[in-house]
N, C-alpha and C positions, 0 to 999 in steps of 0.2 A: 504494499499500499504506500503511495507517495504521498509526501505532505504537499499542500497548496500554499504557497505563500502569496501574500497580496502584494500589489505593485509597490505599495508604500514600504513594505518590508525589503523588497528587493532594491528599492532606491535607497534606503537606509543603509543597507549593506555596502552598496557602491559607494555612497557618500562617506561612510566609515572608513573604508580602504583609502579613498582618496584624501580625506582630510588628515589621516595619520601619516600619509607620505608628505602631504603639504607641510604639516607641522615639523616632521623631521628634517625636512630639505630647505624649508623657507623662513621658518620662525627664527627671528634674530634674538636667539638666547643661547648661551654655550651649553646649557643642560637640556635643551629642547628634545635631544634624543631619548631622554628618560622619561617622556610623557608616553603613556599608553591610553589608546583610545579603546575602552572596554566594551562599550555599547553605543548605540544611537537609536533614537526614537523620533520617527517623522510623523506629523499630524497627516490625517487623510487628505487634507487640502494643501499639503506641502508648504503652509505658510510658517511653520516653526519646526525646529529640529532640537531635541536634547542631546547633547553630546557629552557622555559620561567618560571620564578619564581619571587615570591615577598618575602619581608622580612618585619616583623613588628618590626622596630626598627629605631634608629635614622640615620642620613646620615653617621656618622662615623662607626656605626656598619655594615651598608649596604656595605660601601666600604671593611670593614674586612671580611664580609661574602663573598662577590664577590671574593676577593683574595683566601680565603679558598676553595671555589668551583673550581676555576681555578687550584689551587694546586692538588686538590683531583680528578680531572676528569679522570686520567688514572686509579686510583684505582677503581672509580665508574664504569668505563667501563669495567674493567676485572672482577668485581663483577657481573655485569648485564650479562656478557658472561657466567659465571657459571650458572645462572639461566635460560637462554633462549638460545636456540640453534639456531643460525642464520648462514648463510654461512659467513656473514660479520657483525661484530658488529659495529655500526656506531660510528664516532668521536663525542664526544659531545662538544656543544658550548652552554655556558650558557649566557642567555639574561635576564636582568632585565626587568620585566614587570611593566611598570608605569600605566597601566589601572586602578588599585585600587586607586592609588594617584589621578589620574585624575578625577575619578569618585567622590572621596571625595571632590576634589576641586569644581567640578561643583555642587555637593549637597550643599555645603556651599554658592556658588553664588546664587543658586536658593532659599535658605533660606533667604539670605540677600535681594533679590529682593522681596520676599514675605513679609518680615518684613517692608520693606520700602512702599511697596503697602498698607499694613494695617495701617501704620502710617499715610499716605496721606489721608486715608479715614476718 
């Protein structure tokens, strides 16, 4: 049985690949290569796109990267429009994805619980 993806899902996947490449190649920041686009959601009318990202750096660098992405979103949107022909290029909304940090925290808690369990035995 094959899965059926809506057109907005396919557009979101293509935009995600393209924006990841643009950020890596064009963003004027020395640590831009440490940004990972984890997901992208595009509204059905293509007016807005949520770009979920993570960054492997400390909290101060994450704030700096967030500001840089917000500053560059007009440029990124116009560059995306050159590569993909859509009736309307979505407005980009960058959202920091905490899922990796949350996963690392849970992993640490599980390891601590396992360590305590083995110490009790």
